[in-house]
N, C-alpha and C positions, 0 to 999 in steps of 0.2 A: 473687828470681829464680826460685824454685821455682814461684811463681804464674804466671810467663810460660811455663814449660815444661810446666806441667800445666793441663789443663782437664778438668774433670769426672773427675779421678782418672787420666787417661791421659797418657802422655808424647807430645809432638808429635815427629814424625820430622823430622830434619834431615839433608840430604845423600842419598846413594844407597847402596844395599846393594852388597856385593861381587858378588852374583849379577847385579844390574842392570848394573853396570859391565862385567862379563865378557860378558854378552849383547850389549850395545851394541858392544863391541870385536869380537866375532865377526861381527856383522852388517856392520860397517864393513869388516872384512877381506875378507869374501866379496864385497861390492860393489866394493872396490878391485881384487881379483883379476880379476873379470869385466871391469871397465873397462880395466885395464892390458892385457889380451890384445887388446882392440879398439883401444886407443890405439897399441900397438906393432905392429899388423898391417901389414906392408909392402905387402901386396896392394892395399890401398885406395889407397896412394900410387902404386903401379906402374900401376894402371888409369887413374888420373887423369892421370899424366904421359904415358903412351902416347897417350891420347885427345888431349891437347893437342898432342903431336908430330904426330899424324895430321891434326888440324885445321889446324895450321900448314902442313904439306906440301900439303894439298888446296887451301888458300887460295893458296899460292905457285903451284901449278899453274895456277890460274885467272888469276893476275896475269901469268904468263909467256905464256899463250895470248894474252892481250890485247896485251901489250907486243911480242911477236914476230909478231903477226898470223898465227898458225898453231895448229892443234889440239895440245893436250897431253892425253895419256892418263894416267889415274890407275889404277894396278893395285892391286886389293884382293884378294889371293890367300889371305887368312886367316893368313898368316905374316908379311906385311910390307905396307907402303904405299909405292908407288914411282911416280915420274913418268917418262914416256917420250914422245918425239915421234912414234913410230909404234906402231901396234897389231900385235902378233904373237900369233896365236891360242894358241900354247903358253905364253904368259906371259913369255917371255924379252924382253929389251930389248937390241938391239945396242949395243955400247959407244959408237958414234958418234951414237946417237939418244937417249942418256940426258940427262935434264934435270939439270944440275949443281946441287948444293946452293948456296943463296945465300951461305953462309959458306965454301964450298968444302970443307966437312967435314960428314959426318953424325956420329952419336954414336960410331961405330966400336966399338960393343960387340960382344961375341962373337956374339950372335944377329943383330945387324945385318950384320956381315961375312959370316956364314954364309948369310943369306937375300938378300943384295944382292951376290952374286958378288965378295966381298972388296973391293968398291969403297968407299973412304972419301969420295969426292967426289960420288957420285951422290946425288940427292935421293931417298933410300930409307931407310926405318927398319924394322928387324925388331922383332917383338914381344919384350918382355922375358920371361924365364922365368916361367911360370905365368899369363901374360896371353894371352887368346884374344879373337877378335872374330868377329862374324857380321854380314852385311848383309841388309837387307830393303828392297826385293826382293833376292834372291840374285843377285849379280853379281861378276864378277872384274875387269871393266873398265868405266869410263865415260870420257868425254872432255869437255874444255871446247873450244868453238869460239873463233874469233878475237874474238868479242864477249863472251866469258866465260860463255856459256850452256852448261849441261851437256847432254850427249846420251848415250844408251845406245849400246853397241856391239852391233849385230845385233838391236836391238829397235825397235819403231815409235816410241816416245816415252819420254823419261826421266821416271820417276816419282820423287817425293821419296824420297831414299835415307836410310835410318837404319842407322847402324853402331853396334852394341852391343858395348862392350868390357867383358870380364869378367875378374876376378881374385879368386879366393876367393869371398867373399860380396859383394864389391863389383861394381857394374855402373854403367857410365857410357855415355850415349848421345851420338852425334854425328849431326847431320842436315845433308844437302845438299838445299837447296830446289830444286824442279823448274824453276820459271820463271826464277829469278835466279842460281842456283848458289851462293847465299849459304850459308856453312858456319857452323853454330853448335852 
């Protein structure tokens, strides 16, 4: 057996040294700590969830405009996304002109209630805490006509609208196409 362990008078090394094991454990620990903070970062999920809510609301607005053969205005004021049958320059929406949520309830979160005049049945959603958005081109309103085509309020023509939702390091885009009003 000594002939197997020895070659040319030197011992063959078997296994790892304690220093090598500790070094590998430290590296794995540092990588796990970095990955865990990213994995458990709620901001990523909040941005994606709000983007999906906004996408659904805007699509619903287009469907209501076609189904009821009348314009539906989409309010994008930076704090919420809301649907209304009339355009009011100050961003308000009279109670009798609000598009009702398809399920007769919005999320009724604290932010939604604060930004949607305490209405739980209005098709309106407020940004969750820490979630912001901006539109390009900058606009507070656009509308869908009875054929489901988007139109700018007070501008010559509707340009493709991009809504960028941000939360922490996470950023998610929502696009409303100019010609068809398709939301993706």
